[in-house]
N, C-alpha and C positions, 0 to 999 in steps of 0.2 A: 553260723554268723561269720566266719572269714569271709565265707563264699559271696554273701548280700554286701561287705566291705570292697572288696574287689571287684564283685559285676558292677557296684556301683560308679566306683574310680573308670572303669572301663568304660561303662555305656555312656558316664558324661563327656568323651571325646567324641561320641557317634551323634550325628545331628537326623533332624527329622524327614525322612524321606517315604518314597512312595506312600502307603496308605495310612503312615505316623502322622500324626497333627504335631504341631509346632510344641505343646505342649508336653510332650512323649520323645523318649529316644527311640529310636530304630535298631532294635537288634540284627533283623533279618528284613530286605527287601530285594527283588528282582522281578524286570519283565519277563513273563514266559514265553520262548520261541512259540512255541505250537498254537499259543489263539492272544497272545499281546495281552493278555491279562496281569494283572497286578498281584504279588504273593508278597504280603509285608506280616512279620513279627514285632508288635509294639509295646513298649515297658514304660512304667510311667517313670519321669524322670526323678523324682527322689526318691529314692530306693531304701525304704525303710521296711521293717517286718508288718508295721502297723497299716500301710498307704499303698505298699507296692503291689503291682499287677504285670501282668503278660496277656496279649490278645494275638490273635492269629486273625489275618482278614485277606478277603481273596475280592479280586474282580477291579475295577477303576477308579478313580478318585471322584470320578461324580455318580456311580454307584458302586458301594459293595455288597457284594453279593452273599457273603459268610463272612461273620464275628465270631470267634469263638476264643471264650465263655462267653454267653452271652453278659453273664453278672462278672463285674471285676473282681469281686471280694473272695479271696481265695485261690485265685486264678492260679497262682504257680501249683496248686496240688494238680489241677490239673493235668499237667504236662512233664516228660520225664525227657533223661536226656542221657545218650552218651558217645562215645566217642573209643576209637583205637588209632594207637599210632604203631608206627614201625619206621626203620629207614628206609625213606623216599615214597613213604604214604601214612596219609593221615585221613581219618575218616571224623564227621563233628556229624552227631543227627539229634534234632529236637522230636519230639511227637506228639500224638493226643488223640484219643478214639473220639467219634463223635457222629452219634445219628446212623449206628452200622457199618462207616468208614472209618482205616489209619488213615490220618495223613502224618507225613513223617519230609521234614525239611531236613537237606542235607548236606553237604559239604566234603568234596574229596580232594586232594590235591596230592598228586603224584607224581614225584621227579624231587629233586634238589630245588632247593632255594634261590638258583639264579635259572634253573633249566625246566621247574615244573609248570604242571598244567592242574590251572582249579575248575572241578566240574561242580556245579551248584541245582538243584532238583527239587522240583517237589513229587514225592511218591504218595498217591490213593488210592486206598486198596479195601475193596468189596470184604467185610469181612465174613458173610453168606458166602460169597463164589470166588474167594479167594482169589477175585479177579485185580490185575493192579493196572492202574495208569500214569505213566511218566513223565514228567514234563519240566523239559531242562531252561534253565535261565538265560537270557540271551546275557553276553559278554559288552552288551552297549553302555560301559562307564556309569551306569545309574544303578549300579548292584552296590547294596551294603553287605552284608555277612559279618556278623560278630558272634554268633552260634558258639563258639567254645568259650565266652564268656559266663556261660551256662553252667557249665561245671562247678559245681560243690553247689549252684544255688537250685536246681531243679533234682528233683530223685531220680534214681537209675531209672532207665527204660529199658523194664522186664520184656516188655512187647518186643522191641526188637535190639536185645543186648548181641552185640556183635560176635561176641567170643563169648561163650557160655562162663557164668563168673568174672565177667570185666568188669562188670558195675555191679559194687555191693552193697 
């Protein structure tokens, strides 16, 4: 319950961007360098247990190619979260499985607060062939990223546990 309260407070500061609507809050959104498509993670604006949702979207504002999950009811249970931090390195991941593929949005910051570099990317892995495609976010000023706000809201992502036993 505390996680939902913190998530709600954090998300109210975020604005709608990318593929999220004005009635939603953008948790993550960026334009991908490789194909100039947009990947967004959209949440309900009012975040209560009864009506909260999270949805991944991929495509262009004029044509969303993938929206997951289609049904928003109980959508939080379909996503997992993990993070890893040590001095001068932090990584946040939110992921889900859909149609034989594993999707992961990642944000990694290396270096200190004044001289650090942050990389954001989408990784899509074929579960059958174990082949991955990595797409990096453009650093064009349109990126929104608040993945860390999902800590305590989403279940531990055992499919991509960064360190064994890190998220319990």
